[in-house]
C-alpha positions in Angstrom: -10.7 10.2 59.0 -13.5 8.0 60.3 -11.5 7.7 63.5 -11.7 10.9 65.7 -8.5 12.9 65.5 -6.5 13.7 68.6 -6.2 17.5 68.7 -3.0 18.6 70.4 -3.4 22.4 69.8 -6.0 24.5 68.1 -6.5 28.2 67.7 -10.2 28.8 67.2 -12.8 26.0 67.1 -13.0 22.6 65.4 -15.6 20.0 64.7 -15.1 16.4 63.5 -17.9 14.8 61.5 -17.1 11.1 61.4 -20.0 10.3 59.0 -18.5 12.6 56.3 -14.9 12.1 57.3 -14.4 15.8 57.8 -12.4 17.8 60.3 -13.6 21.4 60.1 -11.5 24.2 61.6 -12.9 27.6 62.2 -11.1 30.9 63.1 -13.9 33.2 64.1 -11.7 36.4 63.9 -8.9 37.2 61.5 -7.8 40.8 61.7 -4.7 43.0 62.1 -4.1 41.7 65.7 -4.9 38.1 64.8 -3.4 37.4 61.3 -2.7 33.7 61.7 -3.7 30.5 63.4 -2.7 26.9 63.8 -4.1 23.5 64.5 -2.1 20.5 65.3 -3.7 17.1 65.3 -2.9 13.4 64.7 -4.9 10.4 63.5 -3.7 6.9 64.1 -3.1 4.6 61.1 -3.3 7.4 58.6 -1.5 7.9 55.3 -1.0 11.3 53.5 -3.7 10.6 51.0 -6.3 10.5 53.8 -6.0 14.3 54.1 -6.6 15.2 50.5 -8.4 16.8 48.8 -8.2 19.8 51.1 -11.0 22.3 51.0 -10.3 25.9 52.1 -12.9 28.6 52.3 -13.1 32.1 53.7 -16.1 34.2 54.6 -16.8 37.5 56.2 -20.0 39.3 57.2 -18.3 42.7 56.9 -15.7 43.9 54.4 -12.2 44.7 55.6 -12.6 48.4 54.7 -16.2 49.5 55.3 -16.6 51.6 52.2 -20.1 52.3 51.0 -21.3 54.7 48.3 -23.4 57.6 49.7 -25.1 58.2 46.4 -24.7 57.8 42.6 -25.3 60.7 40.3 -25.8 61.0 36.5 -22.8 62.6 34.8 -25.0 64.5 32.4 -27.2 66.4 34.8 -26.1 65.5 38.4 -29.4 63.9 39.3 -29.4 61.0 41.7 -29.5 57.6 40.1 -31.0 54.4 41.6 -28.2 51.9 42.3 -27.4 48.7 44.1 -24.0 47.7 45.6 -22.4 44.4 46.1 -19.4 44.0 48.3 -16.9 41.1 47.6 -14.2 40.1 50.0 -11.2 38.1 48.8 -8.0 36.9 50.5 -4.8 38.3 49.2 -2.7 35.3 50.3 -3.0 32.2 52.4 -0.5 29.4 53.2 -1.0 25.8 54.2 2.2 24.6 55.9 
């Protein structure tokens, strides 16, 4: 994709890096009201192999359900225990059509 793609329609934002041959698409918000997005583009003189491999990644600064432990207690005597928490956010399903 050294040639700039022609973007016909795009939900969200996109960026074309011609030096790396990368078209990056970003959906800034995915939530209950905005569950899906689409981007339609064309590239002159392309073959299907030009678009693979496809790299898909997801990230979120906040978890879907904002659950945090208030405290951790020892089972034996109920005293507060020091702890740390790590929140992981995974997608249940995504489709590329």
